[in-house]
C-alpha positions as CSV (number, residue, x, y, z in Angstrom):
1,M,329.7,114.2,169.8
2,L,327.4,113.7,172.7
3,Q,324.4,111.4,172.1
4,I,321.6,110.6,174.4
5,L,320.0,108.0,172.1
6,S,320.6,107.2,168.4
7,I,317.9,108.9,166.3
8,E,318.1,106.1,163.9
9,A,317.4,103.6,166.7
10,A,314.5,105.8,167.8
11,S,312.9,105.8,164.4
12,E,313.1,102.1,163.6
13,A,310.3,100.8,165.8
14,P,307.5,102.1,168.1
15,V,308.8,103.1,171.5
16,A,308.8,100.2,174.0
17,G,308.8,100.5,177.8
18,G,312.5,100.0,178.3
19,E,313.4,102.4,175.5
20,L,311.0,105.0,176.9
21,A,312.7,104.7,180.3
22,A,316.1,105.1,178.6
23,R,315.0,108.2,176.7
24,L,313.5,109.9,179.8
25,A,316.6,109.0,181.9
26,G,318.8,110.4,179.3
27,L,316.9,113.7,179.2
28,Q,316.9,113.9,183.0
29,R,320.7,113.2,183.1
30,A,321.1,116.0,180.5
31,L,319.2,118.4,182.8
32,R,321.3,117.4,185.8
33,I,324.4,118.2,183.7
34,L,323.1,121.7,183.2
35,E,321.6,122.1,186.6
36,P,323.7,120.0,189.1
37,G,321.8,121.4,192.1
38,G,318.5,120.1,191.0
39,G,315.7,121.9,189.2
40,G,315.1,118.9,187.0
41,P,311.7,117.6,186.0
42,S,309.6,115.6,188.5
43,C,308.6,113.1,185.9
44,D,309.8,109.5,186.1
45,A,309.4,106.7,183.6
46,E,306.5,105.3,185.8
47,E,304.5,108.5,185.0
48,F,304.7,107.5,181.3
49,D,303.3,104.0,181.8
50,A,300.3,105.0,179.7
51,I,302.4,104.7,176.5
52,E,302.0,100.9,176.8
53,F,298.3,101.4,176.3
54,A,298.5,104.2,173.7
55,S,297.4,103.7,170.1
56,E,300.0,103.2,167.4
57,A,299.4,106.8,166.2
58,A,300.2,108.1,169.7
59,R,303.3,106.0,169.9
60,R,304.5,107.3,166.6
61,C,303.8,110.9,167.7
62,F,305.7,110.2,170.9
63,D,308.6,108.8,168.8
64,I,308.7,112.0,166.7
65,R,308.5,114.4,169.6
66,S,311.0,112.5,171.7
67,E,313.4,112.4,168.7
68,R,313.1,116.2,168.4
69,V,313.6,116.8,172.1
70,I,316.6,114.5,172.2
71,G,318.1,116.2,169.2
72,E,317.7,119.6,170.7
73,A,319.1,118.5,174.0
74,S,322.1,116.8,172.3
75,A,322.9,120.0,170.3
76,G,322.6,122.2,173.4
77,L,324.6,119.9,175.6
78,E,327.3,119.6,173.0
79,A,327.7,123.3,172.9
80,V,327.8,123.6,176.7
81,V,330.3,120.8,177.0
82,S,332.4,122.2,174.2
83,V,332.7,125.6,176.0
84,R,333.4,123.9,179.3
85,G,336.1,121.8,177.6
86,T,338.0,125.0,176.8
87,G,338.1,125.8,180.5
88,R,335.5,128.5,180.4
89,E,332.0,128.6,181.7
90,P,329.1,129.0,179.2
91,H,326.9,132.0,179.6
92,P,324.2,131.3,182.2
93,A,321.5,132.4,179.9
94,A,322.6,129.9,177.3
95,V,322.6,127.1,179.8
96,D,319.1,128.2,181.0
97,L,317.8,128.1,177.4
98,V,319.0,124.5,176.9
99,A,317.6,123.4,180.3
100,E,314.2,125.1,179.5
101,A,314.1,123.4,176.1
102,I,314.5,120.0,177.9
103,R,311.9,120.8,180.5
104,E,309.4,121.9,177.9
105,G,310.2,118.8,175.8
106,L,309.5,116.5,178.8
107,A,306.3,118.4,179.5
108,S,305.2,118.0,175.9
109,L,305.8,114.3,176.0
110,D,303.9,114.1,179.3
111,D,300.9,116.0,177.8
112,L,300.8,113.7,174.8
113,I,300.6,110.6,176.9
114,R,298.1,112.0,179.4
115,R,295.6,112.9,176.6
């Protein structure tokens, strides 16, 4: 099973700066697996520095949303890797759906922090 970050670890404590960077880096790596030629998000961990100043409620909301995005990305990547493991290529539309879910998830996290 492919894991970007343990959901149990993500739910134990509010997100910290290092963990935030790890989550974002994991999602960006996932997107590069799906789109090796680029097309990934422009966001970097530095763009999410505001989480350090966010309220406890915003941090918990970030935890929940990032957990969901990571879960969706993991499930989609697992399916893509499984198909590729059999020597076939997954349908391009399926790969696009997984990539779009990751991009939308990163945008949702960005929107939450920028409020």
